[in-house]
PyMOL Python script that loads the backbone (N, CA, C, O; Angstrom):
from pymol import cmd

cmd.read_pdbstr("""\
ATOM      1  N   MET A   1      -6.563  -8.564  -9.623  1.00  0.00           N
ATOM      2  CA  MET A   1      -5.706  -8.965  -8.130  1.00  0.00           C
ATOM      3  C   MET A   1      -6.412  -9.549  -7.424  1.00  0.00           C
ATOM      4  O   MET A   1      -7.601  -9.585  -7.743  1.00  0.00           O
ATOM      5  N   ASN A   2      -6.011 -10.178  -6.298  1.00  0.00           N
ATOM      6  CA  ASN A   2      -6.779 -10.857  -5.241  1.00  0.00           C
ATOM      7  C   ASN A   2      -6.980  -9.988  -4.115  1.00  0.00           C
ATOM      8  O   ASN A   2      -6.228  -9.020  -4.001  1.00  0.00           O
ATOM      9  N   LYS A   3      -7.798 -10.169  -3.346  1.00  0.00           N
ATOM     10  CA  LYS A   3      -8.028  -9.512  -2.184  1.00  0.00           C
ATOM     11  C   LYS A   3      -6.882  -9.441  -1.546  1.00  0.00           C
ATOM     12  O   LYS A   3      -6.299 -10.515  -1.400  1.00  0.00           O
ATOM     13  N   PRO A   4      -6.201  -8.150  -0.968  1.00  0.00           N
ATOM     14  CA  PRO A   4      -5.001  -8.224  -0.007  1.00  0.00           C
ATOM     15  C   PRO A   4      -5.177  -9.157   1.221  1.00  0.00           C
ATOM     16  O   PRO A   4      -6.293  -9.303   1.718  1.00  0.00           O
ATOM     17  N   THR A   5      -4.162  -9.743   1.678  1.00  0.00           N
ATOM     18  CA  THR A   5      -4.308 -10.578   3.246  1.00  0.00           C
ATOM     19  C   THR A   5      -3.389 -10.342   3.822  1.00  0.00           C
ATOM     20  O   THR A   5      -2.629  -9.565   3.244  1.00  0.00           O
ATOM     21  N   ARG A   6      -3.038 -10.739   4.924  1.00  0.00           N
ATOM     22  CA  ARG A   6      -1.629 -10.320   5.905  1.00  0.00           C
ATOM     23  C   ARG A   6      -0.641 -10.955   4.777  1.00  0.00           C
ATOM     24  O   ARG A   6       0.344 -10.341   4.369  1.00  0.00           O
ATOM     25  N   GLN A   7      -1.077 -12.495   4.232  1.00  0.00           N
ATOM     26  CA  GLN A   7      -0.094 -13.015   3.808  1.00  0.00           C
ATOM     27  C   GLN A   7       0.454 -12.276   2.309  1.00  0.00           C
ATOM     28  O   GLN A   7       1.612 -12.296   1.892  1.00  0.00           O
ATOM     29  N   ARG A   8      -0.533 -11.741   1.764  1.00  0.00           N
ATOM     30  CA  ARG A   8      -0.024 -10.793   0.490  1.00  0.00           C
ATOM     31  C   ARG A   8      -0.699  -9.210   0.620  1.00  0.00           C
ATOM     32  O   ARG A   8      -1.690  -8.874  -0.027  1.00  0.00           O
ATOM     33  N   PRO A   9      -0.035  -8.381   1.498  1.00  0.00           N
ATOM     34  CA  PRO A   9      -0.665  -7.480   1.214  1.00  0.00           C
ATOM     35  C   PRO A   9      -0.494  -6.758  -0.268  1.00  0.00           C
ATOM     36  O   PRO A   9      -0.117  -7.348  -1.280  1.00  0.00           O
ATOM     37  N   LEU A  10      -0.825  -5.462  -0.187  1.00  0.00           N
ATOM     38  CA  LEU A  10      -1.036  -4.342  -1.278  1.00  0.00           C
ATOM     39  C   LEU A  10      -0.750  -2.803  -0.955  1.00  0.00           C
ATOM     40  O   LEU A  10      -1.338  -2.188  -0.065  1.00  0.00           O
ATOM     41  N   MET A  11       0.025  -2.374  -1.617  1.00  0.00           N
ATOM     42  CA  MET A  11       0.578  -1.284  -1.082  1.00  0.00           C
ATOM     43  C   MET A  11       0.459  -0.269  -2.399  1.00  0.00           C
ATOM     44  O   MET A  11       1.076  -0.522  -3.434  1.00  0.00           O
ATOM     45  N   TYR A  12      -0.357   0.856  -2.268  1.00  0.00           N
ATOM     46  CA  TYR A  12      -0.471   1.924  -2.858  1.00  0.00           C
ATOM     47  C   TYR A  12       0.625   2.850  -2.487  1.00  0.00           C
ATOM     48  O   TYR A  12       1.058   2.992  -1.344  1.00  0.00           O
ATOM     49  N   GLY A  13       1.104   3.569  -3.719  1.00  0.00           N
ATOM     50  CA  GLY A  13       2.242   4.423  -3.615  1.00  0.00           C
ATOM     51  C   GLY A  13       2.672   5.627  -4.557  1.00  0.00           C
ATOM     52  O   GLY A  13       2.003   5.791  -5.578  1.00  0.00           O
ATOM     53  N   LEU A  14       3.452   6.257  -4.368  1.00  0.00           N
ATOM     54  CA  LEU A  14       3.793   7.230  -5.425  1.00  0.00           C
ATOM     55  C   LEU A  14       5.212   6.989  -5.871  1.00  0.00           C
ATOM     56  O   LEU A  14       6.069   6.935  -4.989  1.00  0.00           O
ATOM     57  N   SER A  15       5.579   6.834  -7.161  1.00  0.00           N
ATOM     58  CA  SER A  15       6.647   6.424  -7.579  1.00  0.00           C
ATOM     59  C   SER A  15       8.120   7.858  -7.003  1.00  0.00           C
ATOM     60  O   SER A  15       9.334   7.653  -7.002  1.00  0.00           O
ATOM     61  N   THR A  16       7.684   8.654  -6.756  1.00  0.00           N
ATOM     62  CA  THR A  16       8.652   9.844  -6.327  1.00  0.00           C
ATOM     63  C   THR A  16       8.564  10.049  -4.841  1.00  0.00           C
ATOM     64  O   THR A  16       9.257  10.972  -4.414  1.00  0.00           O
ATOM     65  N   CYS A  17       7.801   9.326  -3.904  1.00  0.00           N
ATOM     66  CA  CYS A  17       7.652   9.589  -2.655  1.00  0.00           C
ATOM     67  C   CYS A  17       8.885   8.625  -1.951  1.00  0.00           C
ATOM     68  O   CYS A  17       9.079   7.471  -2.332  1.00  0.00           O
ATOM     69  N   GLY A  18       9.533   9.150  -1.073  1.00  0.00           N
ATOM     70  CA  GLY A  18      10.438   8.998   0.025  1.00  0.00           C
ATOM     71  C   GLY A  18       9.787   7.785   0.694  1.00  0.00           C
ATOM     72  O   GLY A  18      10.284   6.659   0.665  1.00  0.00           O
ATOM     73  N   TRP A  19       8.620   8.106   1.309  1.00  0.00           N
ATOM     74  CA  TRP A  19       8.114   7.685   2.278  1.00  0.00           C
ATOM     75  C   TRP A  19       7.498   6.366   1.807  1.00  0.00           C
ATOM     76  O   TRP A  19       7.361   5.419   2.582  1.00  0.00           O
ATOM     77  N   CYS A  20       7.171   6.327   0.669  1.00  0.00           N
ATOM     78  CA  CYS A  20       6.402   5.037  -0.468  1.00  0.00           C
ATOM     79  C   CYS A  20       7.924   4.113  -0.296  1.00  0.00           C
ATOM     80  O   CYS A  20       7.822   2.895  -0.154  1.00  0.00           O
ATOM     81  N   ARG A  21       8.932   4.580  -0.312  1.00  0.00           N
ATOM     82  CA  ARG A  21      10.131   3.964  -1.046  1.00  0.00           C
ATOM     83  C   ARG A  21      10.498   3.283   0.380  1.00  0.00           C
ATOM     84  O   ARG A  21      11.106   2.222   0.243  1.00  0.00           O
ATOM     85  N   LYS A  22      10.261   3.663   1.683  1.00  0.00           N
ATOM     86  CA  LYS A  22      10.912   3.074   2.447  1.00  0.00           C
ATOM     87  C   LYS A  22       9.669   1.865   3.020  1.00  0.00           C
ATOM     88  O   LYS A  22       9.935   0.725   3.404  1.00  0.00           O
ATOM     89  N   ALA A  23       8.257   2.503   2.943  1.00  0.00           N
ATOM     90  CA  ALA A  23       7.483   1.450   3.091  1.00  0.00           C
ATOM     91  C   ALA A  23       7.206   0.373   2.301  1.00  0.00           C
ATOM     92  O   ALA A  23       6.533  -0.581   2.691  1.00  0.00           O
ATOM     93  N   ARG A  24       7.881   0.508   0.767  1.00  0.00           N
ATOM     94  CA  ARG A  24       8.241  -0.582  -0.173  1.00  0.00           C
ATOM     95  C   ARG A  24       9.324  -1.912   0.256  1.00  0.00           C
ATOM     96  O   ARG A  24       9.213  -3.117   0.028  1.00  0.00           O
ATOM     97  N   THR A  25      10.482  -1.069   1.024  1.00  0.00           N
ATOM     98  CA  THR A  25      11.481  -1.293   1.737  1.00  0.00           C
ATOM     99  C   THR A  25      11.322  -2.733   2.740  1.00  0.00           C
ATOM    100  O   THR A  25      11.793  -3.870   2.747  1.00  0.00           O
ATOM    101  N   TRP A  26      10.382  -1.943   3.543  1.00  0.00           N
ATOM    102  CA  TRP A  26       9.892  -2.815   4.823  1.00  0.00           C
ATOM    103  C   TRP A  26       9.418  -3.881   3.935  1.00  0.00           C
ATOM    104  O   TRP A  26      10.154  -4.856   3.784  1.00  0.00           O
ATOM    105  N   LEU A  27       8.185  -3.828   3.271  1.00  0.00           N
ATOM    106  CA  LEU A  27       7.630  -4.897   2.984  1.00  0.00           C
ATOM    107  C   LEU A  27       8.208  -6.018   2.343  1.00  0.00           C
ATOM    108  O   LEU A  27       7.935  -7.213   2.460  1.00  0.00           O
ATOM    109  N   GLU A  28       9.398  -5.201   1.360  1.00  0.00           N
ATOM    110  CA  GLU A  28      10.344  -6.273   0.455  1.00  0.00           C
ATOM    111  C   GLU A  28      10.982  -7.141   1.713  1.00  0.00           C
ATOM    112  O   GLU A  28      10.676  -8.333   1.689  1.00  0.00           O
ATOM    113  N   GLU A  29      11.867  -6.693   2.861  1.00  0.00           N
ATOM    114  CA  GLU A  29      12.345  -7.396   4.004  1.00  0.00           C
ATOM    115  C   GLU A  29      11.276  -8.110   4.593  1.00  0.00           C
ATOM    116  O   GLU A  29      11.838  -8.897   5.355  1.00  0.00           O
ATOM    117  N   ARG A  30      10.199  -8.265   4.664  1.00  0.00           N
ATOM    118  CA  ARG A  30       9.243  -8.987   5.459  1.00  0.00           C
ATOM    119  C   ARG A  30       8.649  -9.884   4.256  1.00  0.00           C
ATOM    120  O   ARG A  30       7.896 -10.598   4.917  1.00  0.00           O
ATOM    121  N   PHE A  31       8.540 -10.190   3.307  1.00  0.00           N
ATOM    122  CA  PHE A  31       7.746 -10.387   2.235  1.00  0.00           C
ATOM    123  C   PHE A  31       8.395 -11.100   1.391  1.00  0.00           C
ATOM    124  O   PHE A  31       7.973 -12.086   0.786  1.00  0.00           O
ATOM    125  N   GLY A  32       9.615 -10.533   1.322  1.00  0.00           N
ATOM    126  CA  GLY A  32      10.746 -11.034  -0.215  1.00  0.00           C
ATOM    127  C   GLY A  32       9.794  -9.780  -1.395  1.00  0.00           C
ATOM    128  O   GLY A  32       8.705  -9.208  -1.446  1.00  0.00           O
ATOM    129  N   GLU A  33      11.189  -9.898  -2.254  1.00  0.00           N
ATOM    130  CA  GLU A  33      10.808  -8.922  -3.749  1.00  0.00           C
ATOM    131  C   GLU A  33       9.291 -10.384  -4.421  1.00  0.00           C
ATOM    132  O   GLU A  33       9.013 -11.582  -4.480  1.00  0.00           O
ATOM    133  N   GLY A  34       8.805  -8.900  -4.771  1.00  0.00           N
ATOM    134  CA  GLY A  34       7.259 -10.133  -5.208  1.00  0.00           C
ATOM    135  C   GLY A  34       6.429 -10.828  -4.181  1.00  0.00           C
ATOM    136  O   GLY A  34       5.601 -11.629  -4.617  1.00  0.00           O
ATOM    137  N   GLY A  35       6.516 -10.644  -2.788  1.00  0.00           N
ATOM    138  CA  GLY A  35       5.772 -11.268  -2.216  1.00  0.00           C
ATOM    139  C   GLY A  35       4.636 -10.125  -1.798  1.00  0.00           C
ATOM    140  O   GLY A  35       3.891 -10.530  -0.906  1.00  0.00           O
ATOM    141  N   PHE A  36       4.385  -8.915  -2.218  1.00  0.00           N
ATOM    142  CA  PHE A  36       3.032  -8.573  -2.241  1.00  0.00           C
ATOM    143  C   PHE A  36       2.720  -7.659  -3.345  1.00  0.00           C
ATOM    144  O   PHE A  36       3.530  -7.408  -4.237  1.00  0.00           O
ATOM    145  N   ASP A  37       1.677  -7.222  -3.286  1.00  0.00           N
ATOM    146  CA  ASP A  37       1.363  -6.364  -4.543  1.00  0.00           C
ATOM    147  C   ASP A  37       1.692  -4.888  -4.337  1.00  0.00           C
ATOM    148  O   ASP A  37       1.704  -4.460  -3.183  1.00  0.00           O
ATOM    149  N   LEU A  38       1.927  -4.171  -5.238  1.00  0.00           N
ATOM    150  CA  LEU A  38       2.503  -2.904  -5.370  1.00  0.00           C
ATOM    151  C   LEU A  38       1.864  -1.952  -6.613  1.00  0.00           C
ATOM    152  O   LEU A  38       2.175  -2.234  -7.770  1.00  0.00           O
ATOM    153  N   VAL A  39       0.967  -0.824  -6.336  1.00  0.00           N
ATOM    154  CA  VAL A  39       0.433   0.204  -7.288  1.00  0.00           C
ATOM    155  C   VAL A  39       1.006   1.234  -7.312  1.00  0.00           C
ATOM    156  O   VAL A  39       0.737   1.737  -6.221  1.00  0.00           O
ATOM    157  N   TYR A  40       1.777   2.053  -7.965  1.00  0.00           N
ATOM    158  CA  TYR A  40       2.176   3.082  -8.135  1.00  0.00           C
ATOM    159  C   TYR A  40       0.934   4.063  -8.877  1.00  0.00           C
ATOM    160  O   TYR A  40       0.750   4.192 -10.087  1.00  0.00           O
ATOM    161  N   VAL A  41       0.303   4.580  -7.968  1.00  0.00           N
ATOM    162  CA  VAL A  41      -1.075   5.664  -8.609  1.00  0.00           C
ATOM    163  C   VAL A  41      -0.457   6.438  -9.424  1.00  0.00           C
ATOM    164  O   VAL A  41      -1.049   6.652 -10.481  1.00  0.00           O
ATOM    165  N   ASP A  42       0.966   7.135  -9.212  1.00  0.00           N
ATOM    166  CA  ASP A  42       1.079   8.287 -10.167  1.00  0.00           C
ATOM    167  C   ASP A  42       1.373   7.688 -11.859  1.00  0.00           C
ATOM    168  O   ASP A  42       1.047   8.236 -12.912  1.00  0.00           O
ATOM    169  N   LEU A  43       1.954   6.642 -11.690  1.00  0.00           N
ATOM    170  CA  LEU A  43       1.945   6.109 -13.217  1.00  0.00           C
ATOM    171  C   LEU A  43       0.884   5.320 -13.917  1.00  0.00           C
ATOM    172  O   LEU A  43       1.084   4.750 -14.990  1.00  0.00           O
ATOM    173  N   LEU A  44      -0.274   5.307 -13.259  1.00  0.00           N
ATOM    174  CA  LEU A  44      -1.596   4.832 -13.834  1.00  0.00           C
ATOM    175  C   LEU A  44      -2.036   5.567 -14.793  1.00  0.00           C
ATOM    176  O   LEU A  44      -1.773   6.763 -14.673  1.00  0.00           O
ATOM    177  N   PRO A  45      -2.877   5.117 -16.115  1.00  0.00           N
ATOM    178  CA  PRO A  45      -3.519   6.124 -17.075  1.00  0.00           C
ATOM    179  C   PRO A  45      -4.425   6.777 -16.282  1.00  0.00           C
ATOM    180  O   PRO A  45      -5.083   6.261 -15.379  1.00  0.00           O
ATOM    181  N   THR A  46      -4.450   8.001 -16.659  1.00  0.00           N
ATOM    182  CA  THR A  46      -5.629   8.908 -16.283  1.00  0.00           C
ATOM    183  C   THR A  46      -6.795   8.369 -15.550  1.00  0.00           C
ATOM    184  O   THR A  46      -7.049   8.691 -14.389  1.00  0.00           O
ATOM    185  N   GLU A  47      -7.929   7.034 -16.686  1.00  0.00           N
ATOM    186  CA  GLU A  47      -8.633   6.458 -16.109  1.00  0.00           C
ATOM    187  C   GLU A  47      -8.950   5.627 -15.056  1.00  0.00           C
ATOM    188  O   GLU A  47     -10.007   5.458 -14.448  1.00  0.00           O
ATOM    189  N   GLU A  48      -7.311   4.893 -14.887  1.00  0.00           N
ATOM    190  CA  GLU A  48      -7.264   3.973 -13.814  1.00  0.00           C
ATOM    191  C   GLU A  48      -6.938   4.636 -12.824  1.00  0.00           C
ATOM    192  O   GLU A  48      -7.301   4.253 -11.712  1.00  0.00           O
ATOM    193  N   LYS A  49      -6.209   5.739 -12.967  1.00  0.00           N
ATOM    194  CA  LYS A  49      -5.771   6.456 -11.499  1.00  0.00           C
ATOM    195  C   LYS A  49      -7.130   6.998 -10.857  1.00  0.00           C
ATOM    196  O   LYS A  49      -7.238   6.924  -9.633  1.00  0.00           O
ATOM    197  N   MET A  50      -8.140   7.520 -11.587  1.00  0.00           N
ATOM    198  CA  MET A  50      -9.407   8.141 -11.364  1.00  0.00           C
ATOM    199  C   MET A  50     -10.115   7.090 -10.710  1.00  0.00           C
ATOM    200  O   MET A  50     -10.732   7.388  -9.688  1.00  0.00           O
ATOM    201  N   GLN A  51     -10.139   5.704 -11.189  1.00  0.00           N
ATOM    202  CA  GLN A  51     -11.138   4.472 -10.312  1.00  0.00           C
ATOM    203  C   GLN A  51     -10.231   4.236  -8.867  1.00  0.00           C
ATOM    204  O   GLN A  51     -10.882   4.261  -7.823  1.00  0.00           O
ATOM    205  N   VAL A  52      -8.584   3.983  -8.771  1.00  0.00           N
ATOM    206  CA  VAL A  52      -8.033   3.644  -7.951  1.00  0.00           C
ATOM    207  C   VAL A  52      -8.497   4.870  -6.845  1.00  0.00           C
ATOM    208  O   VAL A  52      -9.042   4.464  -5.819  1.00  0.00           O
ATOM    209  N   MET A  53      -8.351   6.023  -6.966  1.00  0.00           N
ATOM    210  CA  MET A  53      -8.630   6.847  -6.027  1.00  0.00           C
ATOM    211  C   MET A  53     -10.097   6.963  -5.478  1.00  0.00           C
ATOM    212  O   MET A  53     -10.355   7.376  -4.348  1.00  0.00           O
ATOM    213  N   GLN A  54     -11.214   6.473  -6.581  1.00  0.00           N
ATOM    214  CA  GLN A  54     -12.073   6.560  -5.912  1.00  0.00           C
ATOM    215  C   GLN A  54     -12.423   5.429  -4.759  1.00  0.00           C
ATOM    216  O   GLN A  54     -13.206   5.579  -3.820  1.00  0.00           O
ATOM    217  N   GLU A  55     -11.574   4.158  -5.101  1.00  0.00           N
ATOM    218  CA  GLU A  55     -11.455   2.810  -4.235  1.00  0.00           C
ATOM    219  C   GLU A  55     -10.869   3.268  -2.925  1.00  0.00           C
ATOM    220  O   GLU A  55     -11.197   2.884  -1.803  1.00  0.00           O
ATOM    221  N   LEU A  56      -9.865   4.229  -3.279  1.00  0.00           N
ATOM    222  CA  LEU A  56      -9.115   4.414  -1.926  1.00  0.00           C
ATOM    223  C   LEU A  56     -10.007   4.945  -1.014  1.00  0.00           C
ATOM    224  O   LEU A  56     -10.109   4.470   0.117  1.00  0.00           O
ATOM    225  N   ARG A  57     -10.865   6.172  -1.513  1.00  0.00           N
ATOM    226  CA  ARG A  57     -11.750   6.751  -0.742  1.00  0.00           C
ATOM    227  C   ARG A  57     -12.485   6.121   0.366  1.00  0.00           C
ATOM    228  O   ARG A  57     -12.724   6.654   1.449  1.00  0.00           O
ATOM    229  N   LYS A  58     -12.930   4.546  -0.127  1.00  0.00           N
ATOM    230  CA  LYS A  58     -13.512   4.039   0.916  1.00  0.00           C
ATOM    231  C   LYS A  58     -12.909   3.939   2.001  1.00  0.00           C
ATOM    232  O   LYS A  58     -13.605   3.737   2.997  1.00  0.00           O
ATOM    233  N   TYR A  59     -11.363   4.050   2.166  1.00  0.00           N
ATOM    234  CA  TYR A  59     -10.945   3.715   3.524  1.00  0.00           C
ATOM    235  C   TYR A  59     -10.399   5.195   4.329  1.00  0.00           C
ATOM    236  O   TYR A  59      -9.962   5.239   5.479  1.00  0.00           O
ATOM    237  N   THR A  60     -10.555   6.355   3.393  1.00  0.00           N
ATOM    238  CA  THR A  60     -10.498   7.794   3.872  1.00  0.00           C
ATOM    239  C   THR A  60     -10.774   8.888   3.182  1.00  0.00           C
ATOM    240  O   THR A  60     -10.140   8.677   2.148  1.00  0.00           O
ATOM    241  N   PRO A  61     -11.290   9.911   3.054  1.00  0.00           N
ATOM    242  CA  PRO A  61     -11.906  10.593   2.558  1.00  0.00           C
ATOM    243  C   PRO A  61     -10.549  11.140   1.470  1.00  0.00           C
ATOM    244  O   PRO A  61     -10.714  11.203   0.251  1.00  0.00           O
ATOM    245  N   SER A  62      -9.279  11.493   2.122  1.00  0.00           N
ATOM    246  CA  SER A  62      -8.177  12.067   1.535  1.00  0.00           C
ATOM    247  C   SER A  62      -6.846  11.037   1.555  1.00  0.00           C
ATOM    248  O   SER A  62      -6.001  10.827   2.424  1.00  0.00           O
ATOM    249  N   PRO A  63      -7.027  10.532   0.306  1.00  0.00           N
ATOM    250  CA  PRO A  63      -5.843   9.375   0.564  1.00  0.00           C
ATOM    251  C   PRO A  63      -4.535   9.888   0.360  1.00  0.00           C
ATOM    252  O   PRO A  63      -4.065  10.530  -0.579  1.00  0.00           O
ATOM    253  N   ALA A  64      -4.078   9.513   1.341  1.00  0.00           N
ATOM    254  CA  ALA A  64      -2.407   9.747   1.409  1.00  0.00           C
ATOM    255  C   ALA A  64      -1.483   8.216   0.886  1.00  0.00           C
ATOM    256  O   ALA A  64      -1.881   7.075   0.652  1.00  0.00           O
ATOM    257  N   PHE A  65      -0.278   8.771   0.855  1.00  0.00           N
ATOM    258  CA  PHE A  65       0.520   7.634   0.355  1.00  0.00           C
ATOM    259  C   PHE A  65       1.851   7.400   1.067  1.00  0.00           C
ATOM    260  O   PHE A  65       2.723   8.260   0.942  1.00  0.00           O
ATOM    261  N   PRO A  66       2.110   6.188   1.884  1.00  0.00           N
ATOM    262  CA  PRO A  66       1.631   5.127   1.249  1.00  0.00           C
ATOM    263  C   PRO A  66       0.630   4.692   2.081  1.00  0.00           C
ATOM    264  O   PRO A  66       0.409   5.092   3.224  1.00  0.00           O
ATOM    265  N   MET A  67      -0.260   3.445   1.154  1.00  0.00           N
ATOM    266  CA  MET A  67      -1.416   3.050   2.125  1.00  0.00           C
ATOM    267  C   MET A  67      -1.175   1.418   1.781  1.00  0.00           C
ATOM    268  O   MET A  67      -1.179   0.894   0.667  1.00  0.00           O
ATOM    269  N   VAL A  68      -1.025   0.969   2.710  1.00  0.00           N
ATOM    270  CA  VAL A  68      -0.811  -0.548   2.695  1.00  0.00           C
ATOM    271  C   VAL A  68      -2.285  -1.250   3.316  1.00  0.00           C
ATOM    272  O   VAL A  68      -2.776  -0.933   4.400  1.00  0.00           O
ATOM    273  N   LEU A  69      -2.735  -2.051   2.572  1.00  0.00           N
ATOM    274  CA  LEU A  69      -3.980  -2.831   2.816  1.00  0.00           C
ATOM    275  C   LEU A  69      -3.463  -4.304   3.357  1.00  0.00           C
ATOM    276  O   LEU A  69      -2.458  -4.857   2.911  1.00  0.00           O
ATOM    277  N   ALA A  70      -4.292  -4.836   4.365  1.00  0.00           N
ATOM    278  CA  ALA A  70      -4.071  -6.526   4.543  1.00  0.00           C
ATOM    279  C   ALA A  70      -5.669  -6.700   4.885  1.00  0.00           C
ATOM    280  O   ALA A  70      -6.364  -5.718   5.144  1.00  0.00           O
ATOM    281  N   ASP A  71      -6.093  -7.793   4.866  1.00  0.00           N
ATOM    282  CA  ASP A  71      -7.433  -8.199   5.265  1.00  0.00           C
ATOM    283  C   ASP A  71      -8.071  -6.828   5.304  1.00  0.00           C
ATOM    284  O   ASP A  71      -7.794  -5.901   4.541  1.00  0.00           O
ATOM    285  N   ASP A  72      -8.894  -6.812   6.211  1.00  0.00           N
ATOM    286  CA  ASP A  72      -9.721  -5.139   6.540  1.00  0.00           C
ATOM    287  C   ASP A  72      -9.143  -4.275   7.284  1.00  0.00           C
ATOM    288  O   ASP A  72      -9.714  -3.489   8.041  1.00  0.00           O
ATOM    289  N   GLU A  73      -7.764  -4.400   7.068  1.00  0.00           N
ATOM    290  CA  GLU A  73      -6.793  -3.190   7.736  1.00  0.00           C
ATOM    291  C   GLU A  73      -6.295  -2.179   6.339  1.00  0.00           C
ATOM    292  O   GLU A  73      -6.137  -2.372   5.133  1.00  0.00           O
ATOM    293  N   CYS A  74      -6.155  -0.964   7.333  1.00  0.00           N
ATOM    294  CA  CYS A  74      -5.533   0.251   5.821  1.00  0.00           C
ATOM    295  C   CYS A  74      -4.382   0.697   6.743  1.00  0.00           C
ATOM    296  O   CYS A  74      -4.687   1.008   7.895  1.00  0.00           O
ATOM    297  N   ILE A  75      -3.354   0.749   6.440  1.00  0.00           N
ATOM    298  CA  ILE A  75      -2.420   1.861   7.128  1.00  0.00           C
ATOM    299  C   ILE A  75      -1.913   2.867   6.144  1.00  0.00           C
ATOM    300  O   ILE A  75      -1.213   2.659   5.153  1.00  0.00           O
ATOM    301  N   ILE A  76      -2.374   3.949   6.578  1.00  0.00           N
ATOM    302  CA  ILE A  76      -1.588   5.352   5.920  1.00  0.00           C
ATOM    303  C   ILE A  76      -0.604   6.245   6.585  1.00  0.00           C
ATOM    304  O   ILE A  76      -0.480   6.817   7.668  1.00  0.00           O
ATOM    305  N   GLY A  77       0.021   6.119   5.504  1.00  0.00           N
ATOM    306  CA  GLY A  77       1.679   6.596   5.725  1.00  0.00           C
ATOM    307  C   GLY A  77       2.858   5.384   5.987  1.00  0.00           C
ATOM    308  O   GLY A  77       2.751   4.209   5.635  1.00  0.00           O
ATOM    309  N   TYR A  78       3.756   5.867   6.544  1.00  0.00           N
ATOM    310  CA  TYR A  78       4.953   4.493   6.394  1.00  0.00           C
ATOM    311  C   TYR A  78       5.112   4.647   8.312  1.00  0.00           C
ATOM    312  O   TYR A  78       5.860   5.378   8.961  1.00  0.00           O
ATOM    313  N   ARG A  79       4.313   3.866   8.674  1.00  0.00           N
ATOM    314  CA  ARG A  79       4.063   3.629  10.123  1.00  0.00           C
ATOM    315  C   ARG A  79       4.540   2.235  10.631  1.00  0.00           C
ATOM    316  O   ARG A  79       3.683   1.404  10.933  1.00  0.00           O
ATOM    317  N   GLU A  80       5.714   1.971  10.728  1.00  0.00           N
ATOM    318  CA  GLU A  80       6.523   0.715  11.244  1.00  0.00           C
ATOM    319  C   GLU A  80       5.970  -0.012  12.158  1.00  0.00           C
ATOM    320  O   GLU A  80       5.824  -1.213  11.931  1.00  0.00           O
ATOM    321  N   ASP A  81       5.622   0.441  13.153  1.00  0.00           N
ATOM    322  CA  ASP A  81       4.761   0.192  14.296  1.00  0.00           C
ATOM    323  C   ASP A  81       3.182  -0.321  14.105  1.00  0.00           C
ATOM    324  O   ASP A  81       2.580  -0.959  14.968  1.00  0.00           O
ATOM    325  N   GLU A  82       2.762  -0.024  13.135  1.00  0.00           N
ATOM    326  CA  GLU A  82       1.268  -0.444  12.590  1.00  0.00           C
ATOM    327  C   GLU A  82       1.746  -1.815  11.697  1.00  0.00           C
ATOM    328  O   GLU A  82       1.180  -2.908  11.691  1.00  0.00           O
ATOM    329  N   TYR A  83       2.956  -1.417  10.954  1.00  0.00           N
ATOM    330  CA  TYR A  83       3.258  -2.621   9.738  1.00  0.00           C
ATOM    331  C   TYR A  83       3.306  -4.285  10.811  1.00  0.00           C
ATOM    332  O   TYR A  83       2.669  -5.335  10.733  1.00  0.00           O
ATOM    333  N   ARG A  84       4.363  -3.807  11.714  1.00  0.00           N
ATOM    334  CA  ARG A  84       4.683  -5.031  12.959  1.00  0.00           C
ATOM    335  C   ARG A  84       3.526  -5.262  13.204  1.00  0.00           C
ATOM    336  O   ARG A  84       3.056  -6.330  12.810  1.00  0.00           O
ATOM    337  N   ARG A  85       2.628  -4.238  14.003  1.00  0.00           N
ATOM    338  CA  ARG A  85       1.419  -5.121  14.829  1.00  0.00           C
ATOM    339  C   ARG A  85       0.307  -5.901  13.659  1.00  0.00           C
ATOM    340  O   ARG A  85      -0.318  -6.922  13.947  1.00  0.00           O
ATOM    341  N   VAL A  86       0.213  -5.217  12.342  1.00  0.00           N
ATOM    342  CA  VAL A  86      -0.256  -6.327  11.239  1.00  0.00           C
ATOM    343  C   VAL A  86       0.318  -7.652  11.105  1.00  0.00           C
ATOM    344  O   VAL A  86       0.009  -8.709  11.655  1.00  0.00           O
ATOM    345  N   PHE A  87       1.441  -7.305  10.047  1.00  0.00           N
ATOM    346  CA  PHE A  87       2.026  -8.533   9.944  1.00  0.00           C
ATOM    347  C   PHE A  87       3.217  -8.999  10.689  1.00  0.00           C
ATOM    348  O   PHE A  87       4.056  -9.707  10.132  1.00  0.00           O
ATOM    349  N   GLY A  88       3.338  -8.601  12.037  1.00  0.00           N
ATOM    350  CA  GLY A  88       4.459  -9.557  12.744  1.00  0.00           C
ATOM    351  C   GLY A  88       5.458  -8.848  12.467  1.00  0.00           C
ATOM    352  O   GLY A  88       5.533  -8.162  11.448  1.00  0.00           O
ATOM    353  N   ALA A  89       6.586  -8.953  13.585  1.00  0.00           N
ATOM    354  CA  ALA A  89       7.814  -8.346  13.512  1.00  0.00           C
ATOM    355  C   ALA A  89       8.897  -9.024  12.727  1.00  0.00           C
ATOM    356  O   ALA A  89      10.011  -8.508  12.640  1.00  0.00           O
TER     357      ALA A  89
END
""", "prot")
cmd.dss("prot")
cmd.show_as("cartoon", "prot")
cmd.util.cbc("prot")
cmd.orient("prot")
């Protein structure tokens, strides 16, 4: 997977999370379906899940979902105001 950019963000989420669904919908409206990368952490095999969680701890000691990465920014939670700031309205 390439480094996430403002043109191609990366979202980490949980498949059962309502806030993750809202974030995914926002990103789909902004970038189109397939215009961003999406990883459902809870659906990963155990070893891969542990690696991803370790990677996410670089941004925060207690990862929470959704997490949207773009350039050097990490937005934790469904925060529409921050999505607009980073990606434009």
